[in-house]
C-alpha positions as MATLAB code, in Angstrom:
seq = 'XXXXXXXXXXXXXXXXXXXXXXXXXXXXXXXXXXXXXXXXXXXXXXXXXXXXXXXXXXXXXXXXXXXXXXXXXXXXXXXXXXXXXXXXXXXXXXXXXXXXXXXXXXXXXXXXXXXXXXXXXXXXXXXXXXXXXXXXXXXXXXXXXXXXXXXXXXXXXXXXXXXXXXXXXXXXXXXXXXXXXXXXXXXXXXXXXXXXXXXXXXXXXXXXXXXXXXXXXXXXXXXXXXXXXXXXXXXXXXXXXXXXXXXXXXXXXXXXXXXXXXXXXXXXXXXXXXXXXXXXXXXXXXXXXXXXXXXXXXXXXXXXXXXXXXXXXXXXXXXXXXXXXXXXXXXXXXXXXXXXXXXXXXXXXXXXXXXXXXXXXXXXXXXXXXXXXXXXXXXXXXXXXXXXXXXXXXXXXXXXXXXXXXXXXXXXXXXXXXXXXXXXXXXXXXXXXXXXXXXXXXXXXXXXXXXXXXXXXXXXXXXXXXXXXXXXXXXXXXXXXXXXXXXXXXXXXXXXXXXX';
ca = [
       0.000    0.000    0.000;
       1.122    3.538   -0.670;
       1.011    6.413    1.787;
      -2.537    7.547    0.963;
      -3.870    3.990    1.144;
      -2.187    3.433    4.510;
      -3.843    6.539    5.950;
      -7.276    5.443    4.694;
      -6.788    1.929    6.066;
      -5.594    3.096    9.487;
      -8.588    5.414    9.759;
     -11.015    2.730    8.530;
      -9.748    0.196   11.075;
     -10.075    2.719   13.904;
     -13.708    3.497   13.075;
     -14.423   -0.243   12.856;
     -12.963   -0.571   16.376;
     -10.228   -2.900   15.094;
      -7.592   -1.254   17.240;
      -4.811   -3.834   17.248;
      -5.079   -4.114   13.475;
      -4.978   -0.321   13.237;
      -1.721   -0.174   15.219;
      -0.186   -3.070   13.293;
      -1.046   -1.510    9.925;
       0.532    1.774   11.001;
       3.662    0.071   12.347;
       4.089   -2.092    9.231;
       4.440    0.976    7.023;
       8.163    1.698    7.256;
       8.529    4.426    4.619;
       8.944    8.136    5.234;
       5.725   10.128    4.882;
       5.999   12.654    2.074;
       2.904   14.540    3.200;
       2.986   15.682    6.827;
      -0.805   15.838    7.096;
      -0.964   12.147    6.167;
       1.516   11.455    8.959;
      -0.607   13.446   11.410;
      -3.822   11.615   10.499;
      -2.326    8.129   10.643;
      -0.455    8.817   13.888;
      -3.530   10.261   15.619;
      -5.699    7.218   14.948;
      -2.910    4.837   15.834;
      -2.352    6.744   19.107;
      -6.044    6.776   20.053;
      -6.231    3.031   19.415;
      -3.978    2.439   22.420;
      -6.701    3.859   24.657;
      -9.097    1.092   23.683;
      -6.591   -1.713   24.239;
      -5.832   -0.451   27.739;
      -2.419    1.097   27.050;
      -3.101    4.597   28.354;
       0.540    5.583   28.753;
       1.066    4.920   25.052;
      -1.768    7.317   24.209;
      -0.127   10.212   26.055;
       3.362    9.376   24.787;
       2.302    9.148   21.129;
      -0.038   12.164   21.149;
       2.461   14.420   22.914;
       5.148   13.351   20.461;
       2.790   14.116   17.574;
       1.965   17.553   18.978;
       5.670   18.359   19.376;
       6.476   17.268   15.806;
       3.534   19.284   14.476;
       4.739   22.429   16.244;
       8.255   21.989   14.867;
       7.149   21.150   11.334;
       4.617   23.952   10.947;
       6.792   26.713   12.460;
       4.019   27.864   14.767;
       1.328   27.800   12.065;
      -1.856   26.000   13.088;
      -3.942   23.943   10.673;
      -7.329   22.304   11.109;
      -5.897   18.935   11.999;
      -3.865   20.464   14.824;
      -7.224   21.406   16.350;
      -8.659   17.932   15.735;
      -5.699   16.289   17.502;
      -6.304   18.366   20.635;
     -10.080   17.806   20.648;
      -9.780   14.014   20.448;
      -6.964   13.885   22.986;
      -8.629   16.223   25.489;
     -11.894   14.307   25.295;
     -10.077   11.139   26.347;
      -8.117   13.118   28.950;
     -11.290   14.601   30.445;
     -12.682   11.134   31.179;
      -9.462   10.243   32.982;
      -8.788   13.556   34.765;
     -10.946   16.625   34.158;
      -8.490   18.843   36.060;
      -5.688   17.926   33.625;
      -8.061   18.641   30.726;
      -8.824   22.082   32.195;
      -5.123   22.909   32.373;
      -4.637   21.702   28.795;
      -7.610   23.828   27.742;
      -5.663   27.006   28.495;
      -3.102   26.001   25.852;
      -5.924   24.969   23.521;
      -7.361   28.489   23.684;
      -3.993   29.898   22.560;
      -3.996   27.437   19.672;
      -7.481   28.494   18.561;
      -6.467   32.161   18.778;
      -3.428   31.493   16.570;
      -5.559   29.593   14.074;
      -8.053   32.419   13.652;
      -5.458   35.213   13.334;
      -5.170   35.057    9.553;
      -8.822   34.321    8.816;
     -11.721   36.683    8.256;
     -14.872   36.517   10.380;
     -16.714   35.257    7.282;
     -14.252   32.384    6.832;
     -14.512   31.430   10.499;
     -18.302   31.486   10.384;
     -18.251   28.667    7.820;
     -15.192   26.823    9.154;
     -16.610   23.621   10.620;
     -13.410   22.568   12.407;
     -12.986   26.001   13.976;
     -16.579   25.864   15.282;
     -15.981   22.314   16.533;
     -12.833   23.433   18.359;
     -14.423   26.579   19.768;
     -17.391   24.569   21.037;
     -15.147   22.018   22.705;
     -13.043   24.750   24.319;
     -16.182   26.400   25.700;
     -17.418   23.100   27.083;
     -14.209   22.511   29.059;
     -14.089   26.155   30.169;
     -17.694   26.180   31.452;
     -18.435   22.510   32.081;
     -19.281   23.087   35.757;
     -22.149   25.356   34.683;
     -24.786   22.746   33.877;
     -27.083   25.282   32.222;
     -24.500   26.565   29.716;
     -25.244   24.831   26.404;
     -23.721   27.389   24.025;
     -20.913   24.920   23.344;
     -23.429   22.417   21.955;
     -24.918   25.004   19.603;
     -21.457   25.703   18.179;
     -20.980   21.988   17.569;
     -24.383   21.704   15.924;
     -23.352   24.578   13.649;
     -20.162   22.646   12.892;
     -22.165   19.486   12.187;
     -24.276   21.293    9.596;
     -21.107   22.204    7.669;
     -19.080   19.010    8.024;
     -19.272   15.452    6.679;
     -15.735   14.283    7.365;
     -16.059   14.307   11.177;
     -19.835   13.898   11.367;
     -19.698   10.778   13.541;
     -17.148   12.309   15.926;
     -19.119   15.523   16.355;
     -22.337   13.574   16.973;
     -20.583   11.453   19.584;
     -19.103   14.461   21.386;
     -22.438   16.308   21.387;
     -24.010   13.267   23.060;
     -21.060   13.011   25.435;
     -21.415   16.690   26.431;
     -25.153   16.286   27.046;
     -24.245   13.392   29.358;
     -21.692   15.573   31.205;
     -24.472   18.151   31.631;
     -26.756   15.439   33.125;
     -29.135   15.683   30.157;
     -29.182   11.947   29.597;
     -32.288   11.776   27.423;
     -30.665   14.107   24.904;
     -27.364   12.239   25.152;
     -29.101    8.939   24.441;
     -30.673   10.293   21.241;
     -27.265   11.132   19.783;
     -25.679    7.890   20.941;
     -28.458    5.678   19.569;
     -28.457    7.532   16.239;
     -24.703    7.048   16.005;
     -25.017    3.361   16.873;
     -27.534    2.979   14.062;
     -25.114    4.645   11.645;
     -21.990    2.838   12.863;
     -22.365    0.256   15.639;
     -18.580   -0.184   15.577;
     -17.858    3.444   16.483;
     -15.229    3.433   19.287;
     -16.806    3.502   22.738;
     -20.405    3.883   21.567;
     -21.763    0.704   23.224;
     -20.150    1.580   26.543;
     -21.479    5.165   26.347;
     -25.019    3.897   25.739;
     -24.671    1.527   28.703;
     -23.516    4.350   30.985;
     -26.364    6.598   29.811;
     -29.046    3.946   30.377;
     -27.562    3.384   33.838;
     -27.879    7.107   34.640;
     -31.480    6.958   33.452;
     -32.121    4.049   35.867;
     -32.989    1.720   32.981;
     -31.158   -1.215   34.508;
     -31.940   -3.938   31.946;
     -30.932   -1.791   28.952;
     -27.799   -0.636   30.759;
     -26.756   -4.199   31.507;
     -27.462   -5.215   27.896;
     -25.155   -2.544   26.476;
     -22.468   -3.006   29.118;
     -22.272   -6.658   28.105;
     -22.309   -5.828   24.402;
     -19.307   -3.607   25.033;
     -17.585   -6.138   27.294;
     -18.136   -9.047   24.901;
     -16.776   -7.045   21.989;
     -13.712   -5.880   23.963;
     -13.206   -8.522   26.686;
      -9.731   -7.244   27.599;
     -10.654   -3.571   27.988;
     -10.480   -2.862   31.729;
     -12.344    0.442   31.375;
     -15.439   -1.403   30.185;
     -15.022   -4.153   32.798;
     -14.729   -1.523   35.546;
     -17.871    0.241   34.331;
     -19.792   -3.035   34.474;
     -18.382   -3.737   37.958;
     -19.480   -0.306   39.193;
     -22.903   -0.872   37.671;
     -23.246   -4.046   39.737;
     -21.951   -2.234   42.815;
     -24.629    0.440   42.451;
     -27.261   -2.271   42.105;
     -25.982   -4.168   45.168;
     -24.755   -7.185   43.181;
     -21.658   -7.470   45.338;
     -20.393  -10.872   44.195;
     -20.597   -9.976   40.492;
     -18.880   -6.676   41.222;
     -15.962   -8.352   43.011;
     -15.587  -10.964   40.287;
     -15.350   -8.306   37.582;
     -12.841   -6.179   39.491;
     -10.658   -9.235   40.043;
     -10.890  -10.026   36.324;
      -9.854   -6.456   35.526;
      -6.883   -6.668   37.890;
      -5.822   -9.997   36.380;
      -5.653   -8.302   32.950;
      -3.752   -5.300   34.304;
      -2.685   -5.602   37.977;
      -1.099   -2.134   37.959;
      -4.020   -0.192   36.505;
      -4.358    2.678   38.990;
      -7.999    3.415   38.193;
      -8.970   -0.207   38.887;
      -7.032   -0.215   42.152;
      -8.851    2.984   43.130;
     -12.325    1.704   42.223;
     -11.851   -1.689   43.852;
     -10.110   -0.349   46.947;
     -12.817    2.245   47.576;
     -15.515   -0.369   46.899;
     -14.032   -2.693   49.545;
     -13.851    0.137   52.084;
     -17.545    0.878   51.500;
     -18.190   -2.810   52.178;
     -16.470   -2.344   55.577;
     -13.430   -4.281   54.365;
     -11.112   -1.347   54.977;
      -7.909   -3.249   55.710;
      -7.987   -4.973   52.323;
      -9.372   -1.914   50.552;
      -6.610    0.349   51.884;
      -3.991   -2.047   50.524;
      -5.343   -1.625   46.984;
      -5.579    2.161   47.375;
      -2.047    2.475   48.727;
      -0.712    0.243   45.954;
      -2.392    2.543   43.408;
      -0.869    5.601   45.075;
       2.556    3.969   45.043;
       2.249    3.448   41.265;
       0.886    6.966   40.689;
       1.641    9.394   43.546;
      -0.218   12.109   41.571;
      -3.634   10.404   41.870;
      -5.998   12.846   43.554;
      -8.803   10.274   43.264;
      -6.916    7.991   45.638;
      -5.744   10.811   47.935;
      -9.312   12.070   48.268;
     -10.575    8.535   48.947;
      -7.915    8.024   51.623;
      -8.832   11.373   53.208;
     -12.497   10.394   53.412;
     -11.824    6.860   54.662;
      -9.395    7.982   57.367;
     -11.913   10.587   58.464;
     -14.529    7.843   58.893;
     -11.948    5.801   60.805;
     -11.302    8.857   63.042;
      -7.664    9.078   61.987;
      -7.747   12.861   61.853;
      -4.039   13.366   61.217;
      -3.966   11.093   58.143;
      -7.235   12.513   56.854;
      -5.915   16.083   57.045;
      -2.680   14.976   55.361;
      -4.476   13.496   52.346;
      -6.871   16.445   51.988;
      -3.860   18.768   51.874;
      -2.135   16.410   49.448;
      -5.082   16.821   47.050;
      -4.643   20.593   47.138;
      -0.899   20.262   46.651;
      -1.484   18.139   43.532;
      -4.327   20.250   42.101;
      -3.969   23.745   43.585;
      -6.689   25.241   41.356;
      -9.364   22.628   42.076;
     -11.888   24.409   44.306;
     -13.688   21.207   45.310;
     -10.701   20.104   47.375;
     -10.667   23.431   49.225;
     -14.351   22.951   50.037;
     -13.698   19.358   51.155;
     -10.975   20.308   53.640;
     -13.167   23.189   54.823;
     -15.887   20.659   55.697;
     -13.258   18.547   57.440;
     -12.284   21.520   59.639;
     -15.945   22.306   60.419;
     -16.400   18.763   61.738;
     -13.327   19.304   63.912;
     -14.656   22.647   65.176;
     -11.717   24.496   63.586;
     -13.725   27.367   62.129;
     -10.865   29.790   61.449;
      -9.087   27.187   59.320;
     -12.325   26.292   57.533;
     -12.980   29.962   56.710;
      -9.625   30.327   54.966;
     -10.242   27.323   52.712;
     -13.859   28.202   51.931;
     -12.832   31.712   50.889;
     -10.151   30.290   48.592;
     -12.679   27.847   47.093;
     -15.000   30.726   46.171;
     -12.248   32.329   44.065;
     -12.070   29.215   41.855;
     -14.295   27.457   39.363;
     -16.991   25.425   41.091;
     -20.270   23.800   40.188;
     -23.196   26.113   40.872;
     -24.320   23.870   43.709;
     -20.846   24.124   45.279;
     -20.921   27.911   45.175;
     -24.095   27.724   47.253;
     -22.847   25.100   49.721;
     -19.433   26.753   50.141;
     -20.970   30.205   50.796;
     -23.462   28.684   53.221;
     -20.787   26.764   55.142;
     -18.539   29.823   55.200;
     -21.429   31.873   56.629;
     -22.003   29.189   59.272;
     -18.362   29.335   60.401;
     -18.501   33.126   60.658;
     -21.797   32.830   62.564;
     -20.207   30.436   65.076;
     -17.391   32.957   65.594;
     -19.974   35.790   65.967;
     -18.579   37.669   62.987;
     -22.109   38.814   62.204;
     -21.641   41.194   59.270;
     -19.571   38.744   57.265;
     -21.903   35.900   58.181;
     -24.984   37.809   56.998;
     -23.196   38.769   53.781;
     -22.238   35.164   52.922;
     -25.611   33.719   53.951;
     -27.358   36.092   51.544;
     -24.707   35.372   48.922;
     -25.453   31.651   49.265;
     -29.134   32.350   48.536;
     -28.131   34.410   45.519;
     -26.973   31.220   43.757;
     -29.423   28.721   42.281;
     -30.275   26.475   45.243;
     -31.280   22.831   45.306;
     -30.748   22.193   49.039;
     -33.011   22.948   51.984;
     -32.268   26.543   53.021;
     -34.290   26.530   56.253;
     -31.257   26.824   58.553;
     -29.698   29.535   56.388;
     -32.880   31.612   56.514;
     -33.232   31.122   60.261;
     -29.665   32.377   60.753;
     -30.312   35.384   58.492;
     -33.441   36.259   60.461;
     -31.622   35.903   63.791;
     -28.929   38.356   62.661;
     -31.461   40.798   61.183;
     -33.682   40.684   64.279;
     -30.789   41.153   66.738;
     -30.598   44.920   67.251;
     -27.335   45.024   69.150;
     -25.010   43.046   66.860;
     -25.206   45.115   63.637;
     -26.642   48.563   63.067;
     -29.867   48.901   61.074;
     -28.121   50.940   58.358;
     -25.402   48.316   57.923;
     -27.966   45.523   57.645;
     -29.796   47.447   54.918;
     -26.498   48.123   53.106;
     -25.735   44.387   53.006;
     -29.277   43.490   51.902;
     -29.072   46.081   49.119;
     -26.078   44.352   47.519;
     -28.025   41.361   46.187;
     -30.627   41.511   43.429;
     -30.726   38.113   41.710;
     -31.964   34.763   43.044;
     -31.970   36.105   46.587;
     -34.949   38.349   45.781;
     -37.043   35.380   44.725;
     -36.640   33.959   48.247;
     -37.650   37.084   50.156;
     -41.061   35.657   51.070;
     -39.410   33.038   53.267;
     -37.330   35.674   55.080;
     -40.139   38.218   55.453;
     -42.391   35.541   56.915;
     -39.938   34.742   59.730;
     -38.666   38.261   60.444;
     -39.749   40.164   63.557;
     -37.909   43.448   62.910;
     -40.633   45.701   61.453;
     -38.272   48.213   59.836;
     -36.279   45.582   57.935;
     -39.450   43.712   57.022;
     -40.829   46.949   55.511;
     -37.553   47.528   53.598;
     -37.600   43.993   52.190;
     -41.239   44.286   51.143;
     -40.383   47.487   49.255;
     -37.405   45.750   47.638;
     -39.638   42.824   46.707;
     -42.262   45.136   45.166;
     -39.603   46.852   43.034;
     -38.281   43.461   41.968;
     -41.750   42.372   40.835;
     -42.175   45.578   38.858;
     -38.830   44.930   37.194;
     -39.887   41.378   36.285;
     -43.141   42.697   34.800;
     -41.304   45.216   32.623;
     -38.721   42.610   31.586;
     -41.472   40.146   30.639;
     -43.268   42.855   28.654;
     -40.139   43.826   26.718;
     -39.166   40.219   26.057;
     -42.460   38.511   25.275;
     -45.096   41.141   24.444;
     -43.495   44.139   22.734;
     -41.790   42.104   19.948;
     -45.198   40.693   18.965;
     -47.084   43.987   18.841;
     -48.314   45.058   15.390;
     -48.083   48.833   15.036;
     -50.321   50.809   12.683;
     -48.253   51.745    9.602;
     -45.252   50.198   11.388;
     -44.949   53.332   13.536;
     -44.221   52.644   17.207;
     -46.673   54.257   19.632;
     -44.967   56.427   22.204;
     -47.282   55.210   24.955;
     -46.008   51.645   24.570;
     -42.624   52.587   25.991;
     -41.825   52.850   29.661;
     -39.236   55.294   30.849;
];
């Protein structure tokens, strides 16, 4: 086969999920590539194939080598396939370690910026790969915001312009919907892709995971086994099936599958983590800790294992070890706000409120899920309340209500009302100043506060604030839903339809 034929064959084998054959075909071609793009394409699909035969280190080694060669060959110029390489690699990386994908995303943004420098806005508007890349960047950048779906719209725009990567874009759209907990939408894309190409890499496993999230146990089990039977040596798929059985209390099946996975690859850190944590949850902590510590010995950078060890030692009342592993998580991922919140909760349980405050405040400066912004602000307010730092406590309690809330806020509201009703701890003017700072979700919860308040002056102020808020909502609704649909005589706007 010549160079062009080799590239086509490598790509064909990858999309048929014939990964060993894909690697062998690539390796059997000993000639120098005359076209660098052909080299890029063939090397990418060969590299990704290692992921599906459980050789994750080979994926990173080959992709990073490809990226380095591309940078050297192109003298800093970025082509479409440079973007494709990063998208495919980061999608695999995200499933393994979302924090690492976030760090890589910073470099990806620079790459996209370089790519668009010499292109007009018109060219970019109809550049499917650019839209694909921009959408993927936005997903990683805002993935903790479950409601942000702009990234999916960019990918749909890309899909309308592209045939070459149609299957990949469809898969990633479904995958993003799943990350956003919109499993019904995810399933539509996955099932459509399965109908088009049932051999698409990872599709059977993704459908199994999605059915599991939708609590459709029989369908989940069916697809997990389809995936496992097709790739019996893939420990990722075996581990997913084991976790499925764990969630459904099939303990014996779960253990059997984890042992099978470890027999295939006894040093697979993710398996050691899953199985070790599973055993600890089954109250078999001595054995479970051995697997976790073995995993940490193989990969000292594993925050999954460090976090598990922190939680387990906390349950075992080994406070010193628990604190050590919580701090180790922060040392390894210093920009991951969830670890700052976790150690803050640890310090609350130990009654160490000053220490908890420091970590909660740091967490709020970082990217968090919306629910974590609420819980972190609420817990921070609680610590300040316990230390009788009333102004700060009131501020953070109200801030916690200003985020979208899914938890019971009864205790938060009771604490707010206690502070507002206590005349001696904060002046009336200062209370009103703090209350005036917030105008979003907090205002929609004023009824609950007004109902419990005893202070007549503050109750009156909040009722006035609530009335103004309702007027604002009425005007906003009018401008958004009514005014655009009005039909004006002779297309002349009536002056009396506008509100100053």
